[in-house]
N, C-alpha and C positions, 0 to 999 in steps of 0.2 A: 672799074672806076669810069663814070662818064666823062666826057671830055671837058665839060663845064667844071667839075669838081678838081679834075686832073690839073687844068689851066690855072685855077685858083690856088691850088696847092703849090704849083711850080712857081706861081708869082710870089708867094709868101716865102717859100722856101726854095730859092733858085739853085742852091747847092745840093738839094735832095738827089739821094740815089735811089734806084730801084731796090725793093726789099728783096734780099737775097739771104737767106739763112737755113740752116739745116741743124737739127739736134739728134745726136744719137742717144737714145734712152733706154736704159736697163729697166724691166719691169719684173715684179714679182707676181706671178698669175697664180691665184688660188682657185681650184675647182670648188665650187661650193653646191651643196645639196639645196636645190630649189623648192622641192615639194614632192608628195607622192602621186599627183596627178600623172595619169597615163603610165604607170609603173615606175614613176620617179624620173625627175629631170634635174640638171645640173646647169650651171652658168659658170662663167669664168669672170673673177674680180681681179681687174688689173690695177696694181699698186705700183707707182713709178718709184725706184730706188735711187737712181742716180742719172744725170742727164748732162750732156756736155755740148755746147756749141761747137760745130766744125764747119770746115769749108765746104759747102754743097758738093763740089766736084770730087771730094774725097769721103764723103759721108757713107756710102756704101761699103767701101773697102774697110773703113774703120769700124763699121758696124758688124762686118764680117768676122773681124779679129775678136770684138768683144763676143760675139755669139759662140765662139769655140770655147770660151771659158764658161760661158752661160750654160752650155750643153753638160759641162762637168758638174756644175752647181745643180742642175736638174736631175742628174743621176744620183748624187748624194741625196737630195731631198727625196728622191722616190724610195731609194734604199731605206732611209729613216722612217718614211711613212709606211713602208711595208713592215717595218720591225714593230712599230707602234700597232699596226693591225693585227699582228701576230700576238702580241702582248695583251692586246684587248680580248682576243678570242680564247687565250689561254686563261686569263683572269675569269671570263664569264664560264667556261668549261668547268674550271676548279671549283666554282660555286654553284654548279648544276643548272646553270642559264645557258639557254640556247642562244649562240652569238648572233642569230638572225633577229633576236629580239631586242638587241641593242639599237640605239638610235642609229639613223643612216649617217655613215661619216662624210665628211667632206673629202676629195680626193686629193692626190699628192700635190705639191707646189711645183711650179716648174718656172723657169726664167726665160724670158724672151727678150731680144733686143729690136726695136724699131728705129726707123729714121723718120723724124717729125719735123713739121714746120715751126712747133713751138714745144717746149719741155711740159710732158705730162698730157699731151694731146689725147692720148688713147686711154688716159686712166678712168676707171669706173667710178661713177659718182652716185648711181642709184641701183639698188637691187631690182632686177626684172620681175616682172609678174607673169604668171602662167596664163597664156592666151588659149 
């Protein structure tokens, strides 16, 4: 902020404190099939699940604790995805369909924990386009 704005702000709000905040945010990250270009491409879609404002000095330690749990959630989601892929292949083969002819699936869900300056800072808002 330039000095003129800073001085004006401090004049209006003499008790203002410097902005200091941190958020620990849990995201569900879905690997999405983007298209067939260049042999197929994927992108990550970040959806915030939960966010908590925390003391910035402890944010990374708290995020580490949540990450340990998120890793277990990711393992479970990956196993569930693998089971669904096996079921799809079994279904196709039982009907004489080559599984390679099925639509390209999205990848498994994973869970990540980020330290942010505001909740949902890294959420995905637009599907990317192939360049």
